[in-house]
C-alpha positions as CSV (number, residue, x, y, z in Angstrom):
1,M,0.0,0.0,0.0
2,P,1.5,3.4,-1.0
3,P,2.1,5.9,1.8
4,R,-0.7,8.3,2.4
5,R,-0.2,11.8,1.3
6,Q,-1.2,14.7,3.5
7,V,-4.2,16.6,2.3
8,R,-5.6,19.9,3.4
9,A,-9.3,20.8,3.6
10,T,-10.5,23.4,1.1
11,P,-12.1,26.5,2.4
12,A,-15.5,24.9,1.7
13,G,-14.4,21.8,3.6
14,Q,-13.2,23.8,6.5
15,S,-16.5,25.6,6.6
16,L,-18.3,22.3,6.6
17,L,-16.2,21.0,9.5
18,A,-17.0,24.1,11.5
19,H,-20.7,23.7,10.8
20,V,-20.7,20.1,11.8
21,K,-19.0,20.9,15.1
22,Q,-21.7,23.5,15.8
23,V,-24.5,21.1,14.9
24,R,-23.0,18.4,17.2
25,M,-22.8,20.8,20.1
26,M,-26.3,22.1,19.6
27,Q,-27.6,18.6,19.2
28,A,-25.9,17.5,22.5
29,D,-27.4,20.5,24.3
30,L,-30.9,20.3,22.9
31,P,-32.5,17.5,25.1
32,G,-31.4,19.1,28.3
33,G,-32.6,22.5,27.1
34,L,-36.0,21.1,26.3
35,Q,-36.2,19.6,29.8
36,G,-35.0,22.8,31.4
37,T,-31.7,21.4,32.5
38,S,-28.8,21.7,30.1
39,T,-26.5,18.9,29.5
40,P,-22.9,19.7,28.6
41,S,-21.8,19.3,25.0
42,G,-20.2,16.0,24.3
43,A,-22.6,14.2,26.7
44,R,-23.7,10.7,25.8
45,K,-24.9,10.6,22.2
46,A,-28.4,9.5,21.3
47,P,-28.7,6.9,18.5
48,S,-30.0,9.7,16.1
49,A,-26.8,11.7,16.9
50,Q,-24.7,8.7,16.0
51,R,-26.5,8.3,12.6
52,L,-26.0,12.0,12.0
53,T,-22.3,11.7,12.8
54,E,-21.9,8.8,10.4
55,A,-23.7,10.7,7.6
56,V,-21.5,13.7,8.1
57,K,-18.3,11.5,8.1
58,T,-19.5,9.8,4.9
59,A,-20.2,13.2,3.2
60,A,-16.8,14.5,4.3
61,R,-15.1,11.4,2.8
62,L,-16.9,11.9,-0.5
63,H,-16.0,15.5,-0.6
64,L,-12.3,14.7,-0.1
65,R,-12.4,12.1,-2.9
66,Q,-14.0,14.7,-5.2
67,V,-11.4,17.3,-4.3
68,Q,-8.5,14.8,-4.7
69,G,-10.0,13.7,-8.1
70,A,-10.1,10.1,-7.1
């Protein structure tokens, strides 16, 4: 297997990563906010949050492949 080359995110990719981070923090805080007691970001993930995370990871991988021209 050839060595992996280092890649950098495009400005659009960086923006996407920042957005994903914000969405994850909001999603982690939402259940507690609805109940009146906020839970810290990064708390135990609900199954729907795990599905969202996987979808975002898949989208990011596809974006990188397109950028790399693979």
